[in-house]
N, C-alpha and C positions, 0 to 999 in steps of 0.2 A: 504494501500501500504506499502511495505515495505522498510526504506531508503536504499541509496545506500551509504556506506560507503566511497567510492571513492568520492561519489558526492557533493562539498563545499556545506556551509550553506547557501549561497542564492539563490542556486538552488532549497534546497527546501521550503526558505520563498517564490519564486517566484510563483514555482509549487502549493504552500496552497495557496495564494492570487490569482491566476486563475481559481486555482478550484473554491474554497471559491464565484468569481466573475459569471462562469460560474456557479454554482447549483443554483444561485439569478437570476440567467439572463437578464446578465449585459454584456456591449459587451467588451470585451478585445480585445484589440490591442498592439503587440509589434514591436516595433524599435530599431533602433541602430546609434549610431552619431561617426562618427570620434573625435577620442581627439585633436583636434588642439592647439597655440599659436599663437597672435597676434606676428606682428614683434616687437614690446617692448617685447614681454618677451620673444622671441627667442633675439634676443640682449642682455637682464640683464644675460640669463644663460651662453652664450658668452663669456662675457665683452668686446661687440661691442656697434658701434651705431646702431640706428634704423635704421637710414640713411642708415651706410653701410648694412643690412640687405632689404633695400628696394631697394636699387643699385642690389642685386645677384639676387632678387627674379625679376627684369625686365630685369634682362638680360638672368633669364633663369637658372642659376647658383641652386636656391630655388624653388622649384615648390613647389606650395600655389594658395589654392582656391580662388575664389573671390567670398566674402558675401558683395553684393552690391555694395559699391565702396571700398569696404575693403578689405587686404588679411586675412586669415586665412594659417598657417602653421600645416601640421597634424603635429604630433611628431615622426612620421616613418620617417617623411623625415626630420627635427629638430637633429632626431637620424643619418639619414645615414649623413644630411651634417656635422656635428660633427667631427663622425667617420670620414672621408674624412680630413677632417680639419685636425685634431690631427693625421690622420697618414701625411698627408702632413710637418707640422711644424717638426717631428718627424724627417722624408725623410731630410728634409732643414740644420737641425740641427746636425743630428748623426754624424757629420766627427767631428765635432767640441767640442761634449760632449766627445765623443772615443782617441781624443789630449788632454785632460783637462782628462780624467780616466788616459788615459794610459801612458801619453807621447805623445809629437808628436815624425814623426819616420825618 
């Protein structure tokens, strides 16, 4: 089989492992998993308390997965929340920044 030059190296390695396992008659399974953060990890990245993140989860402002009695926040949800938070902060302070840079009118 000819390798596709556009194919990442990890794909080539995965295919080689699967091919070898199949040739030896071993069972093959492939699964995916959503990358997640704990509320504490999310809080640390945002510079807020874990309690703040937990309150936002409880209020439905942050979508989280329930794992047992714990929450896990998908990285994509963290990215969404961070982007919206930064946009909100920028919008809130835009007039002050403009006044500082260009003087008050």
